[in-house]
N, C-alpha and C positions, 0 to 999 in steps of 0.2 A: 653495621649500617642500620640506621633506624627505619623500620618499615613506614611507608606512607601510603595513603590511598589515592593521591593525586586528585582529590576532590571528586572521586567517582562514586563514593559511597560504597566501597567494596565491603563485602560481608565476610564474617569469620565463623568457622565451625568450632564448636567446643570439643573437648576431649572425648566425650561420650559419642558424639556423632562421628568423629574420625575413627574411633575404635569400631563402631558399627560398620563403617565403610570398608574396613580392612579386608573383610571377607569377599568383597566385590572387586578388589583391585590388586595391583602388584606394587610392592615397595621397591623403589629404585634409589640408589645412591647417586648424588650429584656432585659435580666438580665445577669450579669457577669457569665460566665461559660456555657451559653446556646450553644448547638451544632446546628448550622444551617445545616451543612453538615458533614458527617462522612466517613472516609476512608472505602472502601469496601461496602458502602451502596449506593443504587440508590435513586435519588430524582428527582422531576420534577418541581422545582420552581427556577426561577431566583430571587436572593435576591439583592435588592438595599438598601444600607445603607442610611437611612434618617438622623439619628443622632446616636451618640456613635461611637464605633470602633469595628471592627471584625478582628481577626488575622487568617491568613492562616498558618496551621502548618502541619508538617509531623510527623507521629508516636505519635499522641495525646495520652496522658495517659501512655506513656512508658518512660523508662529511656533515650531513644534516641530521645525524642521529640525535634523538631527543627522548629523554626519560619521562615517562608519564606517571609512574608510581613504582613502589617496591612492596612486595608481599613477604610477610614473615610467617612464622609458624601458626598453623591453624587457618590460614587464608587459602582460598582456592582461586585458580586462574580462569581466564576466558570470559566469553560473553555469548550472546544468543546464537552467533554463527556456529558455535560448536554443535548445537542441537539441530540447526537447519542444514548443516553440512557445507557451509560457506568456507572459503579460504580465510585464513587469519588476516586481519588488517594491521596487527602489531606483532612483535616478537617478544617471547619470554626468555630472558637470559639469566642464568644462575650467577649471582653476585658473591654469595658466600656458600661454601659447600655444605651439604647436609643430606636430606632425604626427602623424597616426594612420594606420594601415593598416586599411582596412575589408575584411574577407573574408566574402563571402556564405556562409551555412551549407552549401549544396550543394557549393560549391567547397572549403570547409573539410573536409567529410566525404570528398570525393575525395582531398584531400591527405593526411589522416591515414590513409586506407586504404593509401596508398603509403609512409607513414612512421609505422609503429605507435608508435615511440618518442614522437613528438610527440603522437600521439593519447592515449597514456597520461598524459602531462603534463597535457593539457587536461582529460581526464576526471577525474583525481584532484583537480585544482583545483576543477572544477565541483562535485564531490561535497562537498568540504570547505566550499566557499562556501555551498552550500545548507544544510549543517549549521549554519553560523554564522547564516544568515538565520533559521532555525527558532528559534534561541536568543536572537536579539537584535533582530529586526526585526518591527514590528507586522504588516505584511501586511494581510490582511483582518481586520475586527473583528467578532466574533460577540457579540451582546448577548442574553442570555436567562437564565432561571432554571436553576439547577443541577438543579431537580426537573422540568424540562421534557424529555420524550423527544425533542422536536425539537431542543433545544439539544445534547443528547447526540449525536444523529444527525449534526448538522452538524459538531460537533467531531471526531467519529470519522472522518467523510469527509475533513475537512481533514488530520487526522493521518495517515490511511492513504495519502493522496495527497501527503504531504510538503509541504503548503502552509503557508507562514508565516502565522500568525494569532495574535491575542490574543482572550481571552474575558473579558467583563465580566459578572459574576454579579449579576443584578437583586436577589438576596436580600441582597447585602452592599453594593451601590453605589447609594445613594439618588440621587446625581447622574445616573447613567445612566437611572434611572427618570424623573427630571424631564425629561431630554433627550428621551426617547421621547414623553412627553406633549406637549412643545413641537412635536414633529414629527407630532403627531396619530396616533401609533402606539398602538393599543389592545392589551390583553392577548392578544386573539385573533390579532394580527398578529406576535407574537413566536414564536420568536426572529427577530432582525433581523441582516442582514449588511450592513456598511458598508465601502466602500473609498475609496481616496485620491481618485479622480476624481469623487466625489459620488454614485456609484451606491449605491442602497439597495434591498436585497431583503427583502421581508417574508415571513417563514416560508417560505423557498424550499425547493423539492425539491432532492435531490442533483444532479439533471440541470441545474437552473437555476444552482446554484452552480458546477457544472462548466463551464457556458457562460461564466461570469464569469471563471474562473481557467484555463480550458481551454488547449489543446485536450484532446481525450479524450472530449468529450461524444458522445452517441449520434448526434447530427446529422451527424457527420463520418465515418461509416463509408463504405467504398467500395462502389460499386454494381456494379463489374465482378466477374467470376469470379476467385476467388483459389485458390491451391494448397491452403492449409490455413486453416481457422478453428479457433482454440484457444479452447475455452470454459473460462474460469477462469485467473486470473493468480496462482496460488500457485507454489511452487517447481517443481512438475512442468510446469505450463503455461508458466512463464517460461523454463525450460530448453529446452522444445520450441521456443519462439520464438527463443531465441538460436541454437540449433544449426540450426534451419530457415532463418532469415533469413541466417545466415552462409554457408549452402550454396546461396543463390540462390532459395529458395522465397518466393513471395508469401504473407506471413503476416498474419493479423488476429487479435488477441487481444481477447476480450470478458470483462469482469468486472462483477459487479453493484455493487461498492463501490470497489475499488482493488487495486493490486498487493499481493501478500503472502500471501493466503489465511490459514489458521489460523496458519501460521508467522509471518505479519506481525503477529500479536497477541502474539508472544512477546517479553518485554522483553530477554532475552539467551539466545542459543544458545551453549553453551560446548563442545559436543562435535562441532561441524561441522568437517570436515577443512580445514586451512589457516588457521584462525583461533584460535590458541592463547589469545588474550586474550578470546575470545568475540565475538559480533556480534549486534546486535538483529535481530529478524525484519524490521523495517521497513528497516533499512539494507541487509540482504541483498537484499531485494526492490528497493530503490532502485538498487543496483548492477546487478542483473539487467535492470531496465527500461532503464537507460542502455545496456547491452550490446545488448539486443534492438533498440532504436531506432537505435543506431549502425549496425546491419547492415540497417536498413530495415523492421523489423516495425512494424505499426500497432497501437497499444494503446488501446482505448477503455474508459472507465469514467466514469460508471456506464452499463453496457450489460448488463442482465440477460437471459440467454438464457431463452426461454419455450417453445421448440418446435424439433423436428428432424424432417425427413422426407427421403426420397429421391425425386428426380424426374428422369426422363430421363437417368439415369446419373450425376447429380451430387447433391450434398446441399444442402438449404436449411435455414438456421438463422434462426429468428425471434427478434427482440429486442424486449423490452418498450418501448413508447412509440414504436415506429418502424413505419410502414406497409410500407416496402420490406423485402425479404428479403436476407440475405447468402448468396450462393451460393459453394460451394466444392467442389473435387474430392475433398478429404478433410477429416475432422473429428477433432480430438483432444479428447476429453472429459476435462477436468481440473477439474471443479467441486467436487471435494473433499467435505467433510462439515461439518456444523454441529454444535455442541455440543448435547447433549440437555438438556431442561428437567427440573427437579425436578417430581415429581407432587405438588404441594402446593396446598391451598386458598390463595387470595389471591396466588398468585405473580404473576399478571398485574398486580395492583395496584402492584407494586414494580419491575417490569421497565422498564428504561430510565431509572429514577431512583435505584434502590438495589440492583438485582440486575443483574450484568453477566456476560458470557461471554468477556471478554478483559481483560488486565491490561497496558495500554500507558500511555504518559505521560498520555493523556487521563484515564483512570480514576484514575491515581495522584494527580492533583491534587485529586480529590474525597476522598482518604483522609486528608489532613492532620489529625492530632489526632483521628482517629475510629477506633473499634474495627472490625476487619475479620474476617470469617469466610470461609475458602476451603473449598470442598467438592470432593473428588476425590483420587485416589491415583496418577495418572500424572505424566508429565513436565510437562504443561501446568500442572497444579496446583502442582507443585514449583517451577517457574520463577516462577509468580505469587507464591508465598509469599516466595521469596528477593528478589524485586523489591519487593513491596508493604511488606515489613517496614521498608524504608528510608524509608517515607513515613507509614505509619499509626501510630496510638497503640498498637495491639496487633494481632497476627495469630494466629488460631486455625485450624488445619487439621483438617477433619473427614473421616475416611476409613472406609470400611465394613470394611476388613480390618485385621488386626493387624500385618502385616509391611509396613512402608513401602517396603522395597526390592523388593517383589514386582513392581510395575509401574513403578517410578521409578528412574532412573539413579542409580548410587551417588554421583556427585559432588553431586547435589541432596540426597540423603538425608543425607549428611555435613554439608552446610551447614545444613540445617534442624535436625538434632539438636544441632549445636553452638551454635545461636543461642538464647540465653536469652529473647529477645523472642517466640519462637514456641512456642505450646502445641499439641501434637498430640493429638487425640481419636481414638483407634483404635477399631475395631469399633463405629462410631457412625454415625448419620445424622440429618440435619435433618428434623424432623417438623412444625414449625409456624413461622409467621412472624407478627410483631406490629409494628404501627406505624399511623400515621394519615396521611391525605392523601398517600399515595404515598411517605412517608418511613419507611423501615425503622428500627425501634428495637431489636429483639432477635429472636433465633431460639431455638427450643427444640430441643435435641439429645437423642436417645435413645441410651443405651448398649445395643446389641443383645443381648449375652448376659444382662444382668440386667433390662432394661426400665426402668432408672432414667433419669429425665429431668432436664435441667439447662437453665436459661435463660441465654443469653449475650447481653451487650450487643453490638449489631452495627449500625453505621451503613451498612455496605455488605456485600453477599454476592456472592462470586465462585463461579461454578459451572463445574466441568470434570469431567463424569461420563460421558465417552464421547461418541460422535458418531453421527449418522445421515446417510447419504449424500444429497447434493443431486442427486437423479436424477428428480424429479417432471417436469421439463421434457422428458425423453426420451419420455414418452408411449407406452411399449410398443414403441418403435422398435428397441431393443436388449434382449437377454436380461439379466435381473437375477437375483441369487441370492435366497435366502429372506429376507435382511436388507435387500434393496434395493440392494446394490452391483452394479456392472457386471461381468458375466462376460466373460473374455477368453481367447483361446488355447484350450487343451484343455478348459478349464472350460465353454466354450460348449456342447460336447457334440454339435455338428452341423457339417457343412461349410457353407461360404459359396460363393456363385457356382458352383453345381453340386456338384462333388466336392472342391473345394479346401478343405483344413482352414484355419481362421483362423490368422493369424500370432500370435506370442506375446502381443502386446498388442492384437490386433484383436478387435472385438466380433462379435456375430452379424450385424451390418450391414457388408458389405464396404466398406472404406475409412474406417470409423469406428473409432478407437482410444481406449482408456481408460488413463489414467495417474494415479499418485498415490493419495490416500486414497479416491477414488471407486471404485477398482478392487477387485473381490473378491479377497481373499487378499493385498493389498498390505501391505508393512511400513510402519508409520506413523512414518517417519523422513524428515527433510529430504533426506539424502543419497540414499536410495533413490528418493525422488520425482524428484530431479534426474536420476538415472540412467535412470529410466523415460521421462522427457521426452526425453532424448537418443536413447534407443533407438527411441522412437516415430517420430522423424524418419527414422531408417534404414528403418523399415517403410513410411513414407509414400513414400519414394523408390522402393521396390520396387513399391508399389501403382501409382504414377504410371507406372512402366516397363511394367507389365502393361496400362495404359490406352494406352500409346504416347504419353505426354505428357512433355515436357521441363519442368523447373522454369520457371515463369513463362510457359509456353506455352499 
């Protein structure tokens, strides 16, 4: 059987690399039909094909079985789920007998730390393979109405956590509705999540879904004292995790939804250093998670932080849904900010079904052949317009000021103004929403200088009108500015621990640092957030030195 890569860009090891790996793994003989990995099951070995061939298939043993590719000698199996501890989304079946080398993940990580070149090969392949799975493999199946906030929530969680999944819309698939009736699933039980091994979750919470596709669920947080708890897994928090873990710190990252933060909702970031062709926020977060976990950081989602206090010289972070507390010598606050809501009657009637605050692949699928209105004048609004116009029937951008370039990067302004499919309504605001049963039909826009009003067809409304900081959980533990952002460094205006002035990113609470959008005076850019995350780790080291603590001690 001729090996193929199924279009996934699979990588191959040379003889020297395989020989070096032999001391870290176990050689196993294989027979036709042997299952090396199985859908829905977790495993902790990297398999390298020494001889024979191994097929990667979806739906193994079912009438819908489909072959994705075939690995021959020198090729290795799996994708990023092996490193993160997720169950397999495909099966690996021996087609021609031979031999494989099974390398346990801890031994693999030890080896790639000694040989970064091999580590790069494996990580790049794992990322490409997950990308292929997202586009071609069913994974979990979500069945629910497009107008259900629960459906939208689960799809967003799966997308933010890069989980292969398909969605069946009950509004369009009568067969799915009949299937649910046969399973005695009523409307109150939807949305439903179904997976390969027969598991069915009825209207699950994000935490329940995380336990199915985990790890990363809140149940798996460590109980021992750690060096750093990072609250928030946006660019700033992930940068702190990468730099901290690579320097030997015990790191735990907590996030309410998944990695990426606001940047993770951006369909394409084109001005981030080192990516001339641009990169999506999700992919950037994906790569950062792989880096952080490669160095030993623990990332948990969903794990919403709900409280912070200082106790006996250390910090205690409370997590929603968990009785135990997470204890840390230092804390990095990177919870960012959430988009503001429009102050409009009936807004709540349409949120989660027609009004959105992100423009990712999940939302784009709702836009097909439907008119879309985007509100906002910054980069997030501009990126949404450029992305959504590829999917929607039409896109109108509503902005309160007349100069589109005032708050938006020039490259976005140029793309919007050149695109005849986009209409820009300047010096305007949305003043009314219309629709029935949670389904938006139109919006009314007022031209501010004249007061003239115009009704626009709108199946979906996207809102990007500034942000408010996610600091409610801090409960007065650190000083905030008049807008609720965390004060740091000189802006604290008072010493900490006696007469010592706070470090540049340190808050009014010693050993608690703030980075990224949540910090007062921060620059709302991905690059600056990453820089602050890295700098925070330097300040963490200095704080631990004052405590007389070595990393991990």
